[in-house]
C-alpha positions as CSV (number, residue, x, y, z in Angstrom):
1,X,0.0,0.0,0.0
2,X,1.4,3.5,-0.9
3,X,2.4,5.6,2.1
4,X,-0.3,8.3,1.9
5,X,-3.2,5.9,2.2
6,X,-1.3,4.2,5.1
7,X,-0.9,7.6,6.8
8,X,-4.6,8.4,6.3
9,X,-5.7,5.1,7.7
10,X,-3.4,5.4,10.8
11,X,-4.6,9.0,11.3
12,X,-8.3,7.8,11.3
13,X,-7.5,5.0,13.7
14,X,-5.7,7.2,16.2
15,X,-8.3,9.9,16.0
16,X,-11.0,7.4,16.7
17,X,-9.1,6.0,19.7
18,X,-8.5,9.5,21.0
19,X,-12.2,10.4,20.6
20,X,-13.2,7.4,22.6
21,X,-11.1,8.5,25.7
22,X,-13.0,9.9,28.7
23,X,-12.1,13.3,30.0
24,X,-10.8,11.7,33.2
25,X,-8.5,9.5,31.2
26,X,-7.2,12.5,29.2
27,X,-6.6,14.5,32.5
28,X,-4.7,11.6,34.1
29,X,-2.5,11.0,31.1
30,X,-1.9,14.7,30.6
31,X,-0.8,15.1,34.2
32,X,1.6,12.2,34.0
33,X,3.0,13.3,30.6
34,X,3.5,16.8,32.0
35,X,5.4,15.5,35.0
36,X,7.7,13.5,32.7
37,X,8.4,16.5,30.4
38,X,9.1,18.9,33.3
39,X,11.3,16.4,35.1
40,X,13.3,15.9,31.9
41,X,13.9,19.6,31.2
42,X,14.4,20.6,34.9
43,X,18.2,19.7,34.9
44,X,18.8,21.3,31.5
45,X,20.2,24.9,31.3
46,X,17.3,27.4,31.1
47,X,16.7,28.1,27.4
48,X,13.9,28.6,24.9
49,X,11.2,26.0,24.1
50,X,8.8,26.1,21.2
51,X,5.5,24.4,22.2
52,X,2.2,24.0,20.5
53,X,-0.9,25.3,22.2
54,X,-3.1,22.2,22.4
55,X,-6.7,21.8,21.5
56,X,-9.2,19.2,22.6
57,X,-8.2,15.7,21.5
58,X,-4.4,16.4,21.7
59,X,-1.9,15.9,24.5
60,X,-2.4,19.0,26.6
61,X,0.3,21.6,26.8
62,X,-1.1,24.2,29.2
63,X,0.6,22.8,32.3
64,X,3.8,22.1,30.3
65,X,3.9,25.7,29.1
66,X,3.2,27.0,32.7
67,X,5.8,24.7,34.1
68,X,8.5,25.8,31.6
69,X,7.8,29.4,32.4
70,X,8.0,28.7,36.1
71,X,11.4,27.1,35.5
72,X,12.5,30.3,33.7
73,X,12.3,29.1,30.2
74,X,11.3,31.4,27.3
75,X,8.3,29.8,25.5
76,X,7.5,30.4,21.8
77,X,4.2,29.3,20.4
78,X,2.9,29.0,16.8
79,X,1.0,31.8,15.2
80,X,-1.3,29.8,13.0
81,X,-1.2,31.7,9.7
82,X,-0.6,30.4,6.3
83,X,3.2,30.4,6.5
84,X,4.9,29.2,9.7
85,X,5.3,31.9,12.3
86,X,6.2,32.0,16.0
87,X,5.7,34.4,18.8
88,X,6.7,34.7,22.4
89,X,4.0,33.3,24.6
90,X,2.1,36.3,25.9
91,X,0.0,34.6,28.6
92,X,-3.2,32.7,28.3
93,X,-5.6,35.6,28.4
94,X,-3.7,37.3,25.5
95,X,-4.3,34.4,23.1
96,X,-7.0,34.7,20.4
97,X,-8.6,32.1,18.2
98,X,-6.5,31.2,15.2
99,X,-6.9,28.7,12.4
100,X,-9.3,25.9,13.5
101,X,-10.1,27.8,16.7
102,X,-6.6,27.0,18.1
103,X,-5.5,29.8,20.4
104,X,-2.4,31.8,19.3
105,X,-0.8,35.2,19.9
106,X,-2.6,38.1,18.1
107,X,0.3,40.4,17.5
108,X,3.2,40.3,15.1
109,X,5.3,37.2,15.1
110,X,8.9,36.4,14.7
111,X,8.4,34.7,11.3
112,X,9.4,31.2,10.4
113,X,13.0,32.0,11.4
114,X,11.9,32.6,15.0
115,X,12.0,28.8,15.5
116,X,15.8,29.0,15.3
117,X,15.7,30.5,18.9
118,X,14.3,27.3,20.3
119,X,16.6,24.7,21.9
120,X,13.7,22.4,22.5
121,X,10.6,21.9,20.3
122,X,7.6,20.0,21.7
123,X,5.4,19.1,18.8
124,X,2.1,17.4,18.3
125,X,1.6,14.1,16.5
126,X,-0.9,11.4,16.0
127,X,1.7,8.7,16.3
128,X,5.4,8.4,16.7
129,X,7.8,5.6,15.7
130,X,10.5,4.2,18.0
131,X,12.8,4.9,15.0
132,X,12.0,8.7,15.2
133,X,9.3,8.8,12.5
134,X,6.4,11.1,13.3
135,X,2.8,11.2,11.9
136,X,1.3,14.6,12.1
137,X,-2.3,15.6,11.5
138,X,-1.8,16.0,7.8
139,X,-1.8,19.8,7.4
140,X,1.9,20.0,6.8
141,X,2.4,23.1,9.1
142,X,5.2,21.5,11.1
143,X,6.8,20.0,7.9
144,X,7.1,23.6,6.7
145,X,8.1,25.0,10.1
146,X,10.8,22.5,11.2
147,X,13.3,23.3,8.4
148,X,13.8,26.7,10.2
149,X,14.9,25.1,13.4
150,X,18.5,25.6,14.5
151,X,20.9,22.6,14.2
152,X,20.9,20.6,17.4
153,X,17.4,21.7,18.6
154,X,15.8,18.7,20.3
155,X,12.5,17.6,18.7
156,X,10.2,15.8,21.0
157,X,6.7,14.6,20.0
158,X,3.9,14.5,22.6
159,X,1.8,11.4,22.3
160,X,-0.1,8.7,24.2
161,X,1.8,5.5,24.9
162,X,-0.7,3.6,22.7
163,X,0.5,5.8,19.8
164,X,4.1,4.8,20.0
165,X,4.8,2.3,17.3
166,X,7.9,0.7,15.8
167,X,7.6,3.0,12.8
168,X,5.0,5.1,11.1
169,X,4.5,5.7,7.4
170,X,6.5,8.7,6.0
171,X,6.9,10.7,2.9
172,X,10.2,12.4,1.8
173,X,9.3,15.8,3.3
174,X,8.5,14.4,6.8
175,X,10.9,15.4,9.5
176,X,12.0,12.8,12.1
177,X,12.0,13.5,15.8
178,X,14.6,12.9,18.5
179,X,12.2,11.4,20.9
180,X,8.7,11.5,22.5
181,X,7.0,12.0,25.8
182,X,4.0,10.0,26.9
183,X,2.2,9.3,30.1
184,X,4.8,6.6,30.8
185,X,7.9,8.7,30.3
186,X,10.3,10.8,28.2
187,X,12.4,8.9,25.6
188,X,15.2,10.2,23.4
189,X,16.1,7.9,20.4
190,X,19.7,6.8,20.4
191,X,20.8,7.1,16.7
């Protein structure tokens, strides 16, 4: 089977599984995932992280963003416009609905090149492979954004443990990740 149909089928299966989760299960998994992320970054030198602002049905990032800020990190979040754009996180009350109702900063952004400020990039996925492959939602926003990262920036996908597979289908433009964080832990792939 060609890769695109395999990607679409996996997206549908993961989305259905996520939709079947209770709110309580999401809250529990999010709290555990957040603890793992913050424990992993706590010993690192304070730096800049780029983190997506989550929406319902995705691993939640609200407490991760708040935790990073409490640790002294600078946090960049996507500005969801046609071309990739990033902005300093202005605070929760300053976010406005962006594409698909996803909250984002209203003001001017840093442009795509703003991602080069980040030492750590926490990104969404529907599935992640133990080999570093990542299945996004299909819009290609991160595939267009990630080439602007600086060399050495750590790419970590946030997922559910059930979404960690040996590998996921990819296309030539897909960017691999360095690791993932789930409700069971933080894993960096040894390549």
